[in-house]
C-alpha positions as CSV (number, residue, x, y, z in Angstrom):
1,M,-0.8,2.7,34.8
2,L,-2.6,4.4,31.9
3,E,-0.3,7.4,32.3
4,A,2.8,5.2,31.9
5,H,1.3,3.5,28.9
6,R,0.5,6.9,27.3
7,E,4.1,8.0,28.0
8,R,5.5,4.8,26.2
9,L,3.2,5.5,23.2
10,E,4.4,9.1,23.1
11,R,8.0,8.0,23.1
12,R,7.3,5.6,20.3
13,L,5.5,8.3,18.3
14,A,8.4,10.8,18.9
15,S,10.8,8.4,17.2
16,T,8.6,8.0,14.1
17,P,10.0,10.9,12.0
18,D,13.6,9.6,12.4
19,Q,12.5,6.0,11.5
20,L,10.6,7.3,8.4
21,A,13.7,9.3,7.3
22,A,15.9,6.2,7.7
23,L,13.4,4.1,5.7
24,E,13.3,6.8,3.0
25,T,17.1,6.7,2.8
26,L,17.0,2.9,2.4
27,L,14.2,3.1,-0.2
28,Q,16.3,5.5,-2.3
29,E,19.0,2.7,-2.4
30,V,21.8,5.2,-1.9
31,P,24.2,3.1,0.2
32,M,26.1,5.0,2.8
33,E,29.8,4.1,2.7
34,Y,31.5,3.9,6.0
35,R,35.3,4.3,6.3
36,V,36.6,2.1,9.2
37,R,40.0,2.8,10.7
38,L,42.1,1.7,13.6
39,R,43.4,3.8,16.5
40,T,44.5,3.5,20.1
41,E,42.3,5.2,22.7
42,P,43.5,5.8,26.2
43,H,40.7,7.8,27.9
44,R,39.4,9.2,31.2
45,F,35.7,9.5,32.0
46,V,32.9,9.8,34.5
47,R,30.7,6.7,34.4
48,E,27.2,5.9,35.2
49,E,25.8,2.4,34.6
50,V,22.2,1.9,33.7
51,A,20.2,-1.1,32.6
52,L,18.2,-0.1,29.6
53,P,15.0,-1.6,28.3
54,E,14.4,1.7,26.5
55,T,17.2,4.1,25.8
56,G,15.8,7.6,25.2
57,G,14.8,9.1,28.6
58,V,17.1,6.9,30.6
59,L,20.2,8.0,28.7
60,R,19.3,11.7,28.9
61,Q,18.8,11.4,32.6
62,A,22.0,9.5,33.1
63,M,24.0,12.0,31.0
64,A,22.3,14.9,32.9
65,E,23.5,13.5,36.2
66,V,27.1,13.2,34.9
67,C,27.0,16.8,33.5
68,A,25.5,18.2,36.7
69,L,28.3,16.6,38.8
70,M,30.9,18.0,36.4
71,E,29.3,21.5,36.6
72,R,29.2,21.4,40.4
73,R,32.9,20.6,40.5
74,N,33.8,23.0,37.7
75,L,35.2,20.0,35.8
76,P,35.5,20.7,32.1
77,A,34.7,18.0,29.5
78,A,37.8,16.7,27.6
79,G,35.9,15.3,24.7
80,A,32.5,14.3,23.3
81,P,30.0,12.4,25.5
82,W,29.5,8.7,24.8
83,C,27.7,5.6,25.9
84,A,29.1,2.1,26.0
85,Y,27.5,-1.3,26.3
86,P,28.2,-4.9,25.6
87,L,27.1,-6.4,22.3
88,P,23.4,-7.2,23.0
89,E,21.2,-10.0,21.8
90,E,18.0,-8.9,20.2
91,G,15.7,-7.4,22.8
92,E,18.2,-8.0,25.7
93,V,18.4,-5.5,28.5
94,V,22.1,-4.6,29.0
95,P,24.1,-2.3,31.3
96,V,25.1,1.0,29.7
97,D,27.8,3.4,30.7
98,C,26.9,7.0,30.0
99,A,30.1,9.1,30.2
100,V,31.8,12.4,29.5
101,P,35.6,12.4,29.2
102,V,37.4,14.5,31.8
103,P,41.0,15.8,31.8
104,T,42.0,14.2,35.1
105,R,40.7,11.4,37.4
106,A,37.6,12.5,39.1
107,E,35.9,11.0,42.2
108,G,32.2,10.2,41.8
109,E,29.2,11.1,43.7
110,G,25.9,9.1,44.0
111,R,25.5,7.0,40.9
112,V,28.2,8.8,39.0
113,V,31.7,7.2,39.3
114,G,35.1,7.8,37.9
115,G,37.0,5.4,35.8
116,E,39.3,5.0,32.8
117,L,38.8,3.4,29.4
118,P,41.5,0.7,28.8
119,G,43.9,1.5,26.0
120,G,44.0,-0.6,22.9
121,E,43.0,-0.7,19.3
122,V,39.5,0.1,18.2
123,A,37.7,-0.2,14.8
124,C,35.5,2.8,14.3
125,N,33.5,4.7,11.7
126,R,31.5,8.0,11.6
127,H,27.7,8.0,11.1
128,V,26.0,11.2,9.8
129,G,22.3,11.0,9.9
130,P,19.3,10.1,12.0
131,Y,19.8,7.9,15.1
132,S,17.3,5.4,13.6
133,A,19.9,4.7,10.8
134,L,22.7,4.1,13.3
135,P,22.4,0.3,13.2
136,Q,23.8,0.4,9.6
137,A,27.0,1.9,11.0
138,F,27.3,-0.8,13.6
139,E,26.7,-3.4,11.0
140,A,29.5,-1.9,8.8
141,V,32.0,-2.1,11.7
142,A,30.9,-5.6,12.7
143,R,31.3,-6.8,9.1
144,W,34.7,-5.2,8.9
145,V,35.9,-6.8,12.1
146,A,34.6,-10.2,11.1
147,E,36.2,-10.0,7.6
148,R,39.6,-9.5,9.2
149,E,39.0,-12.2,11.8
150,L,39.3,-9.8,14.7
151,E,37.5,-10.2,18.0
152,V,35.4,-7.6,19.8
153,A,37.4,-6.9,23.0
154,G,35.0,-4.9,25.1
155,P,31.9,-2.8,25.2
156,L,30.8,-1.0,22.0
157,R,30.7,2.8,22.1
158,E,28.6,5.5,20.6
159,V,30.5,8.8,20.7
160,Y,28.1,11.8,20.2
161,L,30.2,14.2,18.1
162,S,27.2,16.4,17.2
163,H,23.7,16.3,18.4
164,D,21.7,19.1,16.7
165,P,18.0,18.3,16.9
166,E,17.4,20.3,13.8
167,P,17.8,18.7,11.3
168,A,17.8,15.2,12.7
169,Q,19.6,14.1,9.5
170,R,22.8,15.7,10.7
171,H,23.6,13.9,13.9
172,V,27.2,12.8,13.9
173,V,28.0,9.7,15.9
174,E,31.2,7.7,16.0
175,V,30.7,4.0,16.3
176,V,33.6,2.3,18.2
177,F,34.4,-1.4,18.6
178,P,37.4,-2.2,20.9
179,I,39.2,-5.1,19.1
180,R,41.9,-7.6,19.6
181,R,43.8,-9.6,17.0
182,T,43.2,-13.4,17.0
183,S,46.5,-14.4,15.4
């Protein structure tokens, strides 16, 4: 039990540099501008659903399972990996799909299953910076959607376009909200 508590504390401490960097950015009052655009997005992917109280290690493990299956089957990625989840309430545990797009339908194995993203319009923007500042990108898209009286039509997605641990300030993540018009 103490070991598990120590691991939780270590995970919290590991996220501190990113959180401090995001706070420093906010303190400098240099607002990041996000350009939101619409596009259609038919997609194929390998899916794994996970309930997440804490994201870090669970997402890495889930993505590793997806990638291991793809490697065993010599199945190339057809795009950037992503995670999708419903719009959560504060502190809510939600199911998360961790996926890698593939060029053709693929049968699953174990917890990894095949599927397809539905087509349709999405509102999206691109975040460049630490993961700890990612909520600002989500807020920008949510505000854009609300201002246009659109509805969120499915799980939100984080598409990991670049994950270079050094420097953490240069992570590139696309934030995607599937939408539908209300009128």
